[in-house]
N, C-alpha and C positions, 0 to 999 in steps of 0.2 A: 698379479697374485687377485684376483676382482672378489670383493666381499659381497654377498648376496644379503639385501633386508628386506626382499620381497616377500620371502614366506613366512609366515606367522601362523605357528599351531599355540591356540588355547589347548589347545587340543593336547620168495621171492627177493631177497636181496642177490641182486645177480656180481657178476665179479667186476662189472665196469661201475659199481658204486663206489665212490671214496667218501669216507665219512670221518667225523671225529666230534667228541664231546667234550666240551671242558665245565667244570661245575664251580664258581664260586661258592662265596660262605652262603650267598641267598641268591643273586640273580642268577641265569643260567642261560648258556649260548649252545647254539649247536649245528652243524653246518653239513649238508648232503649235496653231492656229485654225480650228475648221469649225464651218460653218453646222447642219450636221448634215441629216435628210431630211426633219424636219418643219417647221421655223421658216422664217420669212419673211425675218427678216436675223438677224445676228449679234450678238448683244448680249453676246458675251465679249470680254474683253480681256488681253492679258498684256505685261510687261514684263520684260527682261534688262539690268541694269547691270552689265557688268565693268568695276571698279577695280583700280589694283595694289594688289594684297593682299587682295581682299577681292569679293564679287559679290552683289547683292541683285536676286531677283527675284519677280514676283508674279503670281496669277491672280485677274482680278474678272469676274464673272457677274452681269450687270446686271438690274433688274427695271424695271418699270412700265408696260412695252410702248408702242405708238404712236413708236418709236425712243427714248424717255425711257431705256430701261437700258443702249441701245448707247450714249447721250451720259454718262448716271452712270458706265459702267464706264471710258470713255474718259477720264472727268476723272480719277479716279482713275490709271489707267496713268501719265497725264502728271505727275499730283503724284509720282509714285514716282520717274519720271525726272527730273522737276526736281530733287527732294530730294537724291538719289542724286549727281547730277552738283554739287550745291552743296555737299555735306556730306564731309569726311573723317573721320566717325566712323561706326563700325558696330557697333551694339548695340541693344537692347531698345528703348532713347531714341527713337531715329533710326525704328525701326519704328512707335512711338507717333505721333510728328511727321505720320510719311506718312498714318496712318489719320485722324488729327485734322483734317489739311489738305485731304485728299480729302472728307472730311465737312463739312466748313466750306464749301466750294466747289459740292458737292454742292446741300446744303439751300439755300445762297444762290441759287443758278442756279434750282430749281424753287420759290421763294418772290417771288423777280423776275416768274416767270411764271405764279404763281397756282395753281400744282400742288404744293403746300407738302405734302411728307408721302407724294407719290404718284410716286416714283421713288427708287432707290436701287441698290446693287451688293453682293453679297459682294465679300470678297475675303482672301486669303490670302498673307502675304509673309514670305519668308525671305531671311537673311544668312547668307553662309557667310563667316568670318573666321577665319583661323589655323587651321583643319580645325575650328571649332567654329560649329554651327547654332543662329541665335536666330530665331526665329520667333512669328507670332501671327494672328489670323484673326477673322473676323467674316462670321457668316453659315454658309452650307454647303459651298463650298470647301475641300478637304482638302488636308491635307499628309501624304504616307508616307514612312515610310521600308523601304525594302528592304535586309535586311541579313543575312546568311548564308540566302539562299533564302527568308527569311520576310517577309511584308509584314506593317507594323505601321500603325494609322491615327492617327496622332498628333495628331491634334486632333480638336475636342469641335465638332458639329454644333448652330448656333444655330438649332434648329427646335421646333415644337410636339412633335412626336412625339418627339424626344430627349430634352425635358423631362418629357414623360409614362414614357418609358421608366426614367429615373433616379430619378422618383417612386415607382416600380413600378404605375404604372396599367396599361400594357400590357407584354407581352415584347419582345424584339427581334427573333423571329419575326412578329409581327403588327404590328411597327412597318415592315416591309417591304412589306406589302402595303396599310398605311394610305393613304389617300385626304389624308392632313394632313401628310405627310412634307416636301410644298413649303413649308408655311407656316415663314416666317421669324421667328423673335423678336428676332432682330439684323439690322440692316443698316446700312451706309456712308451718311449723306444723307438719311434719312427724318426723324430728329430733328436738334435744333440741337445735339448731343454726341452721341458714339459712346462703346461701354466695349469695345473689343478685349481678347480673351482670349489672353494671352502664357504661355509654356511655358518649362518649366526650358532654360537654354541646352544642347546636348547636343554631346559632343565624337563627331566624326566616324570614322568608324574606315575604313583603306584598303579600296575596293572598296565602300563604301554609295552609294546611289542614292536621290535624293530626288526623291519626284514631287509636283508641286503640279497639281492640275485641278479644274475643274468639276464638278457633280453630272452633267453630260451625259455623263462619263465612267464614273464608279463607279454610275451605274442602271444602266446599259448592257452593261458588261463584268465579268465576275466577276473575283474573286480572283485566282483560278489563271490565268485568263488574261493577267490584268497582270502574275503573277509571272514567267508565260513568257517573255514580251516582255520585261521590264526585266532578265531573269537572260540572256537570249541574247548572241550576240555581232554584233547588228546594230550598227552605226553607229546614232549618237544619234538622227539625222533619220529614220532607216530605222525607231526603236523608236517615235518620234512618231505618223510615219504609220502604224504598223501598230496602235497602240493607237487612232486614231480610226477607221481602216476597221473595227475589231473590233465599236465603239461603234454604229456606222453600219449593219453589219452585224445588229446587234441591235436595230434599229429608229432608231437616230438621232434619236428623239423631243425632242432637246434640243440647243442650242450644244453642242460639246465644245472643251475646252483643255487643254494639258498641257503643263507646262513639267517637264523632266527635268534632273536636276543630277547628275553623277556625279563621286564623290570619287577618282579615280583618278590617283595620283603618277606620272608615267613618268621621273622625274628618275636614278631607280637605274638604268632601264633603258640611258637614254642613257648613263650614266657607265662602265655595263660594256661596252658598245659602245665607247668611247674606250679603257678600259684595253683590252681587245681587240686594238684597231688598234693602240695604242702597242706590245703584246708582237709584236702579228705583225710591225710595223716592223722592232724590234729582233731579233728571231728572222731575217728577212730580211738583215739588216746583217751579223749573225754568222756566217752561213752566207755571205754574200759575203764578209768578211775570211777566213775559212778557206780557203775556196778561193782567194783569193789570194795565201796565204801557202803553202799547197800547191803550187800550180803557179806560184809567182813567176817561175821561172828561164824558163819558155815563155812566160808574158805579156811580162816583159822583152825575151827574144828577139823577141816577134812585134812589140812596140811597136818595136824598134831597128830591125826591117824596115823598118817601116810608116814610120817617119820617114828613114831612107836614101833610101826610093822617092821 
């Protein structure tokens, strides 16, 4: 398990769409997955589990063909949900356990069927607890942070091309055009063990947006388009739908999955509204008392007349 300390951040609905939404007391998280325009089935999966005090969410992009990828990503998704519901702990240890359990289940599934090493899935999983983001990944599903209008890629891709870039064999520009960019160097379930990459926990700022996605999004939609959508005033569901629409507009060559988490705390606004309401009621009461004192003789006379009648 390798710690990464290099990333520093100061920083329509067709039947093929699967969706879910979980609303916490304040922060909100929403996920959406689409088959795209080319593939015959959707091998992506995602999960969102909101618990008291924290939220766990992940995106998985299956590989293997013949529905094996769909099975692999679904196994990983179910392991996230199961473990999240059983555990009251939320940190890097929990992330590692989810990756390990998913790897064990997928590998055992393939071994029992004589297709050992021929199916697997990528995975990126995040936990937000007390405003702190814990996250890790295997493969090329990514986590981005949108902060102050800037989109930061906060995970490393475990691909042959990414390795070549790190070793200085090819440039980043050449990597974008390479036919090898989809060849993974790590995946969940392909081997008997898995080594996720974890990153330094990050304290989120008010207004930060966390985006988890499969390569079907970032290979089709450019950074400016993603920033424009995430920075906009749309509802979370509308943002997710817009991102998928953009990816499909540019070809939709792969399945597309997004999970968006907005770190927006609305409690201060609610408190201000309550304070405003209390002040308004007090002012109304004060005006009523003042009017009563000013016109007390007339009011008492009127009341007396009504009573006599």
